[in-house]
C-alpha positions as CSV (number, residue, x, y, z in Angstrom):
1,I,77.5,78.2,-73.7
2,Y,74.1,77.2,-75.6
3,Y,74.3,74.5,-78.6
4,V,71.7,74.7,-81.7
5,I,71.5,71.3,-82.7
6,N,68.6,70.7,-85.3
7,E,67.8,74.1,-85.6
8,Q,67.0,74.7,-81.5
9,M,68.7,75.8,-79.0
10,E,70.2,73.5,-75.9
11,H,71.8,74.1,-72.5
12,P,75.1,72.2,-72.4
13,V,74.0,69.1,-69.8
14,H,71.4,67.8,-72.2
15,H,73.6,68.0,-74.7
16,F,76.6,66.4,-73.0
17,Y,74.3,64.0,-70.9
18,G,70.7,64.0,-72.5
19,N,69.2,60.8,-74.2
20,R,70.9,58.6,-73.1
21,L,71.8,56.2,-69.2
22,R,75.0,57.6,-66.6
23,L,76.0,55.5,-64.0
24,R,77.0,58.0,-62.0
25,V,79.3,57.7,-58.4
26,C,78.6,60.6,-55.7
27,G,80.1,61.0,-52.2
28,I,78.9,61.7,-49.0
29,C,81.7,63.5,-47.0
30,I,80.9,64.7,-44.1
31,F,84.2,66.6,-41.6
32,E,83.4,68.4,-38.7
33,G,79.9,69.0,-39.1
34,Q,80.3,70.2,-42.6
35,M,78.9,68.6,-46.4
36,V,81.1,69.1,-48.6
37,M,78.3,70.6,-51.7
38,I,78.9,71.7,-54.6
39,E,76.3,74.1,-57.0
40,H,76.3,73.1,-60.1
41,A,74.2,75.6,-63.5
42,M,71.7,73.2,-64.9
43,P,68.9,74.1,-67.9
44,E,66.7,74.7,-64.6
45,G,69.3,77.2,-62.3
46,S,71.5,76.0,-59.7
47,L,71.4,72.7,-58.6
48,W,73.4,72.0,-54.9
49,V,74.3,68.2,-55.3
50,P,77.3,66.7,-53.4
51,P,80.6,65.5,-55.5
52,G,80.5,62.7,-58.1
53,G,80.2,61.9,-61.4
54,G,80.3,59.6,-64.2
55,V,82.2,55.8,-63.7
56,E,84.6,55.1,-67.7
57,Y,84.5,52.4,-68.8
58,G,86.8,50.1,-67.4
59,E,87.1,52.3,-64.5
60,H,86.1,50.5,-60.3
61,A,82.9,52.3,-59.2
62,K,85.3,53.5,-56.1
63,D,88.5,54.8,-58.6
64,A,85.9,56.6,-60.2
65,L,84.4,58.8,-57.2
66,N,88.8,59.3,-55.7
67,R,88.7,60.5,-59.4
68,E,85.8,62.8,-59.4
69,F,86.6,64.7,-56.2
70,R,90.2,64.9,-57.0
71,E,88.5,67.0,-59.9
72,E,86.1,69.4,-58.6
73,T,87.1,69.8,-54.8
74,G,90.9,69.4,-54.9
75,L,90.3,67.3,-51.8
76,A,91.9,64.2,-50.9
77,V,89.1,60.7,-50.0
78,E,88.6,57.4,-48.6
79,V,85.6,56.2,-50.1
80,C,84.5,54.2,-47.9
81,D,80.9,51.8,-47.1
82,F,78.4,51.7,-50.1
83,L,74.9,53.9,-48.9
84,F,71.9,54.2,-51.6
85,V,71.4,54.2,-55.0
86,C,69.6,56.9,-56.4
87,E,67.6,56.3,-60.4
88,L,66.6,59.8,-62.2
89,I,64.3,60.0,-64.8
90,K,63.9,63.2,-66.1
91,P,63.8,63.4,-70.4
92,P,66.1,64.0,-71.8
93,L,68.6,63.0,-68.4
94,D,68.6,59.5,-67.3
95,A,71.0,58.4,-64.5
96,I,71.8,55.8,-62.0
97,E,73.3,57.0,-58.9
98,L,75.3,55.0,-56.4
99,F,76.2,56.8,-52.9
100,F,79.3,56.0,-50.8
101,E,80.2,57.3,-47.6
102,V,83.1,59.6,-48.0
103,K,86.1,60.4,-45.2
104,Y,88.3,63.6,-45.7
105,G,91.4,62.3,-45.6
106,G,93.6,66.3,-46.7
107,G,93.9,68.6,-48.9
108,S,92.0,72.8,-49.4
109,L,88.8,72.7,-51.1
110,K,88.9,74.6,-54.5
111,K,86.0,75.2,-56.9
112,G,87.2,71.9,-59.8
113,Y,86.3,71.5,-62.7
114,D,84.4,69.0,-65.0
115,P,86.4,67.9,-68.2
116,E,82.8,65.8,-70.1
117,I,82.0,68.8,-71.0
118,P,84.6,70.9,-73.3
119,N,84.9,75.1,-73.4
120,H,81.8,75.3,-70.8
121,Q,82.0,74.6,-67.0
122,I,78.7,73.5,-65.2
123,I,80.4,74.0,-61.6
124,N,79.7,77.5,-60.3
125,Q,81.4,76.8,-56.7
126,V,82.1,74.4,-53.9
127,R,82.1,75.0,-50.7
128,W,81.9,72.8,-47.1
129,L,78.2,73.9,-46.0
130,S,76.4,73.6,-41.9
131,E,73.3,71.8,-42.1
132,P,71.9,75.2,-40.9
133,E,73.1,76.4,-45.1
134,I,71.5,73.0,-46.8
135,R,68.1,73.4,-44.9
136,K,67.5,77.2,-46.1
137,M,68.4,76.0,-50.0
138,N,65.0,76.4,-51.8
139,P,64.0,72.4,-52.4
140,Q,63.8,72.9,-56.1
141,H,67.8,73.9,-55.7
142,V,69.3,71.1,-54.2
143,H,69.2,67.4,-55.0
144,Q,66.3,65.6,-54.5
145,I,67.5,63.0,-52.0
146,F,67.4,65.4,-49.0
147,R,64.3,65.2,-49.6
148,W,64.4,61.8,-47.5
149,V,66.2,63.6,-44.3
150,D,64.9,65.6,-41.6
151,D,68.6,66.4,-41.2
152,P,70.7,67.3,-44.5
153,L,73.5,65.7,-42.5
154,K,71.4,63.0,-42.1
155,I,71.8,61.7,-45.3
156,A,74.4,58.8,-44.8
157,L,72.2,56.6,-43.0
158,L,69.6,56.1,-45.7
159,R,70.0,52.9,-47.1
160,G,68.2,51.1,-50.0
161,Y,66.6,52.2,-53.8
162,F,65.5,55.9,-54.3
163,R,63.1,56.7,-57.4
164,L,64.0,60.1,-58.4
165,P,62.4,62.7,-59.6
166,L,59.6,63.6,-56.5
167,V,56.9,64.7,-57.8
């Protein structure tokens, strides 16, 4: 589904999230040598990212991340330490992403939903992925933060501020 805006076709991601600053929370959940990742349908193709999403007005960041994990993966988690921040400015998208360590607390992994985009889901699939599986992916289809580590499962060791996109 694309939206017609001023006689131009626009992808739902750009329509609902574009041209404004968005505060997002993301969770790094590693359990038994695998990380939870979500494949999103984006304008440039698929994009694999850790679970997360927008913080709502008046919502605490850790509460938002718990909600996002329930909505997107069906998993119960414990949000732990703050890890790092990513700033993404790639017009029309502009986001600040707060990454937290997340501990698996139970439940069965299932493909959830994104309630922010009515009538169009951008979640293609949700999976536990191993280090070799993530490494085999096209880097253009994985969140750019993974370019800062040689082992994808060591992403939780990152600290600080990261400016994206990398060009």
